[in-house]
Structure formats: C-alpha cells, structure tokens
C-alpha positions as CSV (number, residue, x, y, z in Angstrom):
1,M,0.0,0.0,0.0
2,L,2.7,2.5,1.0
3,K,4.6,2.1,-2.3
4,E,1.5,2.9,-4.3
5,L,0.6,5.8,-2.0
6,L,4.0,7.4,-2.5
7,K,4.1,6.6,-6.2
8,H,0.8,8.3,-6.9
9,F,0.8,11.1,-4.4
10,G,4.2,11.4,-2.7
11,Q,5.7,14.4,-4.4
12,T,6.0,17.4,-2.0
13,Y,4.5,20.7,-3.1
14,S,7.9,22.4,-2.7
15,K,9.5,19.8,-4.9
16,E,6.8,20.3,-7.5
17,L,7.7,24.0,-7.5
18,N,11.4,23.3,-7.7
19,I,12.1,24.8,-4.3
20,D,15.1,23.3,-2.5
21,L,14.1,23.4,1.2
22,K,16.8,21.0,2.3
23,S,19.4,23.6,1.4
24,K,18.0,25.9,4.1
25,K,19.0,28.9,2.0
26,P,17.1,32.1,2.8
27,Q,15.9,32.5,-0.8
28,E,14.5,28.9,-0.9
29,L,12.7,29.3,2.4
30,F,11.2,32.6,1.2
31,K,10.0,30.9,-2.0
32,W,8.2,28.3,0.0
33,F,6.8,30.9,2.3
34,L,5.4,32.7,-0.7
35,A,3.9,29.5,-2.1
36,S,2.4,28.8,1.4
37,L,0.8,32.2,1.5
38,L,-0.8,31.4,-1.9
39,F,-1.9,27.9,-1.0
40,G,-3.4,29.2,2.2
41,A,-5.6,31.8,0.4
42,R,-9.2,31.3,-0.7
43,I,-8.2,30.3,-4.2
44,S,-7.8,27.0,-6.0
45,E,-4.6,25.1,-5.8
46,T,-4.2,25.6,-9.6
47,C,-4.6,29.3,-9.2
48,A,-2.0,29.4,-6.4
49,K,0.5,27.5,-8.5
50,R,0.0,29.8,-11.5
51,T,0.4,32.8,-9.3
52,Y,3.7,31.5,-7.9
53,K,4.9,30.8,-11.5
54,A,4.0,34.4,-12.4
55,L,6.2,35.6,-9.5
56,E,8.9,33.3,-10.7
57,K,8.5,34.6,-14.3
58,Y,9.1,38.2,-13.2
59,K,11.9,37.3,-10.8
60,L,9.9,38.4,-7.7
61,L,11.1,35.6,-5.4
62,S,12.8,37.6,-2.6
63,P,11.4,39.9,0.0
64,Q,13.7,42.7,-1.3
65,K,12.4,42.5,-4.9
66,I,8.8,42.3,-3.9
67,E,9.1,45.2,-1.5
68,K,10.4,47.3,-4.5
69,T,7.5,46.3,-6.7
70,S,4.5,48.5,-7.1
71,W,1.0,47.4,-5.9
72,D,-0.3,48.1,-9.4
73,F,2.2,45.7,-11.0
74,L,1.4,42.9,-8.6
75,V,-2.3,43.3,-9.3
76,S,-2.1,43.8,-13.1
77,H,0.5,41.3,-13.9
78,I,1.1,38.7,-11.1
79,M,-2.5,38.3,-9.8
80,A,-4.0,38.7,-13.3
81,E,-1.7,36.0,-14.8
82,G,-2.3,33.8,-11.7
83,G,-6.1,33.9,-12.3
84,Y,-7.2,35.9,-9.3
85,V,-10.6,37.5,-9.5
86,R,-11.8,38.8,-6.1
87,Y,-8.7,38.7,-3.9
88,D,-6.1,40.4,-6.2
89,G,-5.7,43.6,-4.3
90,K,-5.8,42.0,-0.9
91,T,-3.1,39.5,-1.7
92,S,-0.9,42.2,-3.3
93,D,-1.2,44.1,0.0
94,E,-0.2,41.0,1.9
95,L,2.8,40.2,-0.2
96,L,4.1,43.8,0.1
97,R,3.6,44.1,3.8
98,I,4.9,40.6,4.7
99,S,8.0,41.2,2.6
100,S,8.7,44.4,4.5
101,E,8.2,42.6,7.8
102,I,10.6,39.8,7.0
103,I,13.3,42.4,6.0
104,D,12.7,44.6,9.0
105,W,12.4,41.8,11.6
106,Y,14.7,39.1,10.3
107,D,17.0,40.8,7.7
108,G,15.2,38.9,5.0
109,D,16.2,35.5,6.4
110,L,13.5,33.2,7.9
111,N,16.2,31.0,9.4
112,K,16.6,33.8,12.0
113,L,12.9,33.4,12.9
114,H,13.5,29.7,13.5
115,Q,16.6,30.5,15.7
116,K,14.5,33.0,17.7
117,A,11.8,30.4,18.4
118,K,12.0,28.6,21.8
119,N,10.0,25.6,20.6
120,S,7.6,24.4,18.0
121,Q,4.6,26.3,19.6
122,H,6.6,29.5,19.8
123,L,7.7,29.0,16.2
124,E,4.1,28.9,15.1
125,Q,3.3,32.0,17.1
126,L,6.2,33.9,15.5
127,L,5.0,33.0,12.0
128,Q,1.5,34.2,12.8
129,E,2.8,37.6,13.8
130,F,3.3,38.3,10.1
131,Y,0.4,40.3,8.6
132,S,-2.5,38.1,7.6
133,V,-0.7,34.8,8.3
134,G,-3.1,32.4,10.1
135,P,-3.0,28.8,11.3
136,I,-3.6,27.3,7.8
137,T,-0.7,29.1,6.1
138,C,1.5,28.4,9.1
139,N,0.7,24.7,8.9
140,I,1.3,24.5,5.2
141,F,4.7,26.2,5.5
142,L,5.9,24.1,8.5
143,R,4.6,20.8,7.1
144,E,7.4,20.5,4.6
145,L,10.0,21.8,6.9
146,R,9.8,18.7,9.2
147,G,13.2,17.3,9.6
148,I,14.8,20.5,8.1
149,W,13.9,23.0,10.8
150,K,14.4,21.3,14.2
151,K,11.4,23.1,15.7
152,A,9.0,22.5,12.8
153,N,6.4,20.1,14.1
154,P,2.9,21.3,13.1
155,D,-0.3,19.3,13.8
156,F,-1.5,17.1,10.9
157,S,-4.1,18.7,8.7
158,P,-7.6,17.4,8.7
159,Y,-7.0,16.0,5.1
160,V,-4.0,14.0,6.3
161,K,-6.0,12.6,9.2
162,L,-8.9,11.7,7.0
163,A,-6.7,9.8,4.5
164,A,-4.9,8.0,7.3
165,E,-8.3,6.9,8.8
166,K,-9.5,5.7,5.4
167,L,-6.3,3.6,5.0
168,G,-6.5,2.2,8.5
169,I,-3.4,4.0,9.8
170,R,-3.9,4.8,13.5
171,D,-0.6,6.4,14.3
172,I,0.9,8.3,11.3
173,K,4.4,8.7,12.7
174,K,4.7,5.2,14.0
175,Y,3.4,3.7,10.8
176,W,6.1,5.5,8.8
177,Q,8.8,4.5,11.2
178,K,7.8,0.9,10.8
179,N,7.3,0.8,7.1
180,K,9.4,3.7,5.6
181,I,10.8,3.2,2.2
182,K,14.2,4.1,1.0
183,G,14.3,7.2,-1.2
184,F,11.4,8.9,0.5
185,D,11.1,10.7,3.8
186,F,8.3,11.6,6.2
187,T,7.4,14.8,4.3
188,N,6.7,12.6,1.2
189,F,4.4,10.4,3.2
190,E,2.6,13.4,4.7
191,A,2.2,15.0,1.3
192,A,0.8,11.8,-0.1
193,L,-1.8,11.5,2.7
194,L,-2.6,15.2,2.2
195,R,-3.1,14.9,-1.6
196,L,-5.2,11.7,-1.2
197,G,-7.3,13.2,1.6
198,K,-7.9,16.5,-0.1
199,N,-8.4,15.4,-3.7
200,F,-10.2,12.1,-3.2
201,C,-11.4,11.2,0.3
202,H,-12.8,14.7,1.1
203,R,-14.5,14.8,-2.3
204,K,-15.8,11.3,-2.0
205,K,-14.1,10.2,-5.3
206,C,-13.6,6.7,-4.1
207,K,-14.4,5.0,-7.4
208,V,-11.6,6.8,-9.3
209,C,-9.1,6.6,-6.5
210,S,-5.9,4.5,-7.2
211,L,-5.8,3.5,-3.5
212,K,-9.5,2.4,-3.3
213,K,-8.6,-1.3,-2.8
214,Y,-6.9,-0.4,0.5
215,C,-9.7,1.9,1.8
216,K,-11.2,0.7,5.1
217,H,-14.2,3.1,5.1
218,P,-15.2,3.9,1.4
219,F,-18.2,6.2,0.8
220,Y,-19.7,3.5,-1.5
221,K,-20.5,-0.1,-1.0
C-alpha cells in the first residue's frame, strides 16, 4: 500500500515548484513561504501554482524584490496572470507588507525566525505575527520543513488525518517508522496523505481513487 501511495501522491509541493528546502538557503525558504501564502488563500490550488509561477517569471522571489515592486504591478501582472478575481488587491497588500516585515524583523532570512523560536509552539506564534498569516498558512509552511527545521512540528491537517483513517493508519508517525521506504522521507508520506485526503477522500471520489482497494471506510458499498 505504502509504495502505491508514495508513487501516486508522494511528491511534496515544494519539490513540485522546484524549491530546495533542504538547502536551508534564505531564498529557498522565502520561496516556499510565498507559495504557502498562496496555497493558504481562498483560491484554487491551480490558481495558487499559476500565481507562484508568475512571481517566478518576473523574478519576484525575494522579499527585497517584492518590496520594491508596485502594488499596481502585482495586481495587473502577477495576480491577473495567476487567475485571481476577487482577492487580487488583498493578496498584493499582503505580499508587500509581509516582505517588508521579513526584511525589518529578520533581515530577510527566515532562518533567524527559527533561531529565535524557543520551541515548536513558539515558532508557530512567531510565524503568525506576520500580517494576515493564520494557522492554515502556518501549517502549510511548516509541514514540509519537518526534519529540516528542528522546531517545525505542526499538527497534521484534517486531510492528512482523513486519509490515514481511510487507510486504517492509526498512528501516522509510528506507521512511517515501521514501514518507511528508501528514497522517501516523512514529508513525502505526509504530502501523499494530504493529496489523497484533499483530492479524493474529502471529495468522495472513491471510485476513481488509485488506492481504493486499501480503503477501510469507502463512501460507497
């Protein structure tokens, strides 16, 4: 079961966007933070990815470059190309303000935020001090930093828990420790459960799910 789960759903979102989190480089961490802000907004996953690619296209992947960009450019180019409709101005405000905060508070390096944190709970509190960053964005950002940032240990998202329940996995961490597969790490496993839970279990798409033969509680008989 685990091999099929990882094969179909195990790519992390940061890897999909060609972000190298394991390097711990400030620019890579900021890229993932940008992506997390977009994934945490009230837009589709597809729209979030397109918007990130638009930022990449215009080389706006550092807090310094975003801070120097005009609000009008973000709205008319980045958000428009990303497919935003209602939240274009709001998200532009957020990107500008958060970029300034990261520069002013941490010299543009999110590693310094991690160093300042006393523990995992304090780390989440510090992240949510940024303008408009709430629990969902915080969870998305920290999820793929498990094992990279020592204090990154967010709770599992409801989608992860749902998928685990459907597959009969009672303890997610213990299951991975017992069955882990070479070439993958826990973030791949968590990403796989997330994708399965979000795109199939939550939407009750049991009949077209590639893991349906392993499901303990399908929505159909």
